N, C-alpha and C positions, 0 to 999 in steps of 0.2 A: 504494500500500500504506500503510495507516494505521499510524503508530507508537504508537498508543494503543489500548487495549481497555477495555471497560467491564464490571465485575462489580458487580452490585447498585448501579448508577449511580455507582460509584467508579472512577476512572481508574487504569489500570495501564500504565505506559510499557513499551515493548518494542522490541527490535531484531532484525531478521532477520540471522542470523549462521551461516555454515557450514551452510546449509540447515535451520536450526532457529530457532524463536522463542526469544529470551532475554528474560526479564522482570526489571525492576528489583526487587530483593529488598526494598528499603525500602518500596516501594509495596504489595507483597503483605503484608508484616508489618503495615503500618498497617491494611489492610483486615481482616485476620484477628483482630487484637487490639484495634483502636480506640485504639492507643497514639498519643500525641502526639510521642513521641521514638523513632522506629524504630531509630536507631543504638544508643541505650542498651539497648533491648529485645534487639537482636541480640547485644550483648555478654553480657547476662545469660543469654540462651538458650545461647550457646556454653559458658558456665561450667557450666550445668546439664547439658549433654549433651556428655560428653567425646568420644564417637565422632564426633559431628557436627563438633566443633571440630578433631579430628585430620584429618578429610577435607575441611575447609573449602576448602583450596586447589584440590581437584579439583572442588568444587561451584561455586565462584564464578569468574566471568569478568568482569574490568573491561572495559566496552565504552563507546564514545562514544554518548551519549544526548542527544536534543534537550531542552534546558532553556531557561528564560527568558533566560539569558545566553549562549545558543549551545550547541554540543555540549560535553558534559563527560563524563569517565569516571566511571561509576557501577557498583557491583557488581551483576552480573546472574547469572541462572541459567536453564538450560533447563528443560523440563518435568520431566525426571528429577531434576534438582537441587532444584527446588522441592518435589517430592513428598517428598524426604528432609527438607527443612526443615520442611514442614508436619507431618510425623510428630512433631516436637518441640514443636509449638504446640497447646496445648489450646484448641480453638475449635469452637463449633457450626457455624461456616461452613466447616470443613475439607472435609467430603464434597461440599457443593455446589461448592466451589472446584475440587476435583479433577475433577468433571464438566465444569466450565467450561473447564479447561485442555485437556481432550480435545476439546471443541467448537472451541476456538480453533485447535488444530492442524489439525483437519479443514477449517476455513474457509480456512486458509492454502493448503492443497492446491487448493482451489477457485479461489482468487485467482490462483494460478500459471497455471491453465488459462484464466482469464478475468479479466484485470487490472481491468476495469471494476467488478468486484464489490468491490474494495478501496475505491474511492471511494464506491460506494453504501453500504457498511457504515459508512464514516466519517460520512457524512451522517446515517445512521440513529442513530448514537451521539449526535451533537449534538441531533438531533430528540428523542431519548428524554430528554435532559437539559433540554429546554424551550426551546432556541434557536429563533428564527424562521427560516423558509426563506431570507429575504433575508440574514440574518446568516450562515447556513451557506454560502451561495454566496460571500460575501465572504471568509469564512474559508478556503474551499477554494481560491479564487483566490490568497489570500495565501500559502498553502502552496506553490502552483506558482511564485509570484514568488520566494519564499525559496529553493526548490530550484534555480531558475535562477541565483540569485545565488551560492549555495554551490558550484554546479557551476563557475561562472566563477572563483571564488576558488581552487578546487582546480586548475584548469588554469593559474592564474597563480602557483602556487607558495606559496599560503597554506596553512599547516598546520591541520588540523582540531583542534578542542579550544580551547586557550588563544587562538590567533590568531584563530579565528572569533569567539570571545567579545569580543576586543578590537575587532574591526571592527564587530560588532553594537552594541557600546556606543557607538562613534563615531557611527553612524547615528542611534541612539536619542537621544543627547545633542543632536545637531544638529537633530533633528526635533522633539523634545518638551521639550528642556532637562533631561532625566533619562536616566540609564543604565537598563538593564533592572532591575538590582537596586534602584535608587532608585524606579523605577516600581512595582515589587512592594510596596515599603514604602508608597508613596503609596496603593495600592489595598488595603493591609492583607492581603496574601497571605502567610500564614505557612508553609503546607505546601510542601515542595520539589516535590511532585507537582502543585501548582497551576501550570498553564501561563499565563503572563501574557497571551498573545494570546487565550486562551479567555475572558478577563475584560475584553476591550476592547469598546468600543462600535463601531458602524458607522464613525463618523468616525475613531476611533483606528486601526481596521484599515486604512481607506483611506489615511491619511497614513503608516502603517507601510509599506504597499505602495509608495506613491510614493517614499519614501526609499530603499527597497531596489531598486526598479526603476530609479531615477535613478542609484544607485551602480553597478548592472550596466552601464548604458549608458555612464557616464563611464569605468569601468574598461576597457571594450572600446575606446572611441574614443581613449583615451590609452595603450592597451596597457600598463596598470599591471602591474608584476611585483613579487612579493614583498610582505612585510608593509608596509613603509614607504610604497611607492607606492600600495598598495591602501587604506592608512589615509587618505591624502590624498583618494583617490576617495570613500571612505566619508564623510568629513567634508563633501565637496562635495555628494554625493548627499543626505545628510541635511539639508544647508542648503537645498537646493531644496525639500524637503518642509517644512522649518521655516519658510521664508519664506511658503510657500503657507498654512500653518497660521496664521501671524500675520495674514496678510491677511484670512483668513476670520473670525478672531476679532475683528478691527477692524470688519469690516462687520456681523457678527451680534451683537456685544456679548456673546458667550458663549465661555468657554474650550472648546477641543476635548478636552483631557485632563480626566478626571473620576475622583474616588476611588471611584465606584461599581464594584462587581464582581458577577459573576454570582451568587455565593453570597448576596449581599444582596437579590436579587430575591425577594419573598415567594412562597411556594409557590402561593398563590392566583393570583398574576399569571402564574406559569409555566403553571398549568393553563388559565388563560384564553387565553394565547397559543396553546397547543396546540389548544384548542377552536376558536379562530378560524381557524387554518390548516386544521384538519380540515374545517371548514365550506366553506372555499374549494375 
């Protein structure tokens, strides 16, 4: 099941919670308003609409959402809550977005009956954004490796949210010499909705997977329990990937980490990539 959806080629993060999709409110506000500061816009929106502000506690549900630094609690709303928020946002995109919400709900019912549809739709989202088939396969594999790691952490007493973020930062620092937040700055990713891994090259994804897969293996073999022991496993797993990265860089003469991000790829290049793959 994909934790992202795409509206007019813009990403909306979402969480399946209590048999409903919950969407990150800031992502939706950014799309409907083109604001660069969703938090500030939401504050002004609530000041303008007293009834919305009064019912905010019933509309908003803080949920753990995948971010570049691991899972973090973000304000989310289900379809009904979003429709109420949309009522207060003057935007020509409001009606198309309402129809999109209905379609997303229908697709989730289909995915429950056939889980393979979720993976297929995730691939279609990346394809529509211009990613190559080879990159998409690595990204999908990376998601599976990450899920296996977080599943292991959960069984070993690591708490979701802050502790996941701490361990993720340990792996990234040992692998690339940068924490996820530092890596985001390196790639000039300013929007909270920009997923760092969506802006990684093939090699960056491969070494990310190696660091996380190594951490999973070390945690299992040492029976790491709790944050401190898993932090040591994360550091060792990341070091395995970091040493491999350094060896490759020494042989190739080129750094693995690059400041390039997907948004910097010219539109013409994206179209060319899509055209090449369609021809294949």
